[in-house]
N, C-alpha and C positions, 0 to 999 in steps of 0.2 A: 567911474573914473579909477584908473588904477592908482594904488598905492606905491608911488615911485620910491620913496624913501624905504618902505618895506621891502620892496623888491631889490634894491641896492644892498639892504643889510643881508638879505638871504644870499645873494651872490657873493658878498664879501665872506660870508661865515662858510659857504661851500668851498670857496677859493682857498681859504686859510686850511680847511679840513684836508682838501686835496694836496696841499703842500706839505702837510705833516704826514702824508702817506695814507690817509684814510680813504675808503672807496664807499660810495652811495650804492646799495643794491636794493632793488625792489623785489620782493618775492611774495607769492600767494601761499599762505598758510591755512591747514584745516582749521575750520570753525572751533573745534575743541581746543587746539593750541592757542588760537586767539583769546578764548576765554580764560585760558589758564595763565596767559601772560597779564591780562587785564586784572585778574583776581590777585596775582602776585604784587601788582602795583596798588590795587585798592587796599590790600591788606598792610600796606607800608613796608613790605619786604624789599621792594625797590622803589626809586623815585620816579622812573620812566619806564616806557615800554622797550626804548633803546637799552637801558641798563639791563633789562632781563634777557633781551636777545644776546647782547654782547656778553654776558656772563655765561650763558648757555654755549655760545660758540666757543668762548675761551676754554670752558671746561672740557669742550670735546676735542678741540683742535690745537691749543696751545700748552698742553700738559707736556713737560719735558720728559717725564718718566712713564709715558704711556706703554701699555704691555698690548702690543698687536700681534695677534696670532695669523700668521700667513699659510 
C-alpha cells in the first residue's frame, strides 16, 4: 500500500524547490566519480551527495571571475 503522506510530503518539497527556482536533473555519472562523491560524504567533508555535487557545479559554473580562454 502506498505511503500517501510520504508521497504528499515529497510533492510539497519538490513544489517548494521549483518555486524558489531550483531544477531537478537526473544524470548518469561514471563509477569513479560516484565513488569519489560517496567518499567525500563518508569522510565528513560534505553531509550529502547533493552538497558535493552542488559544490562542484558552483565551483565550475558560478565563479564570478573565471578566466575563460576562447
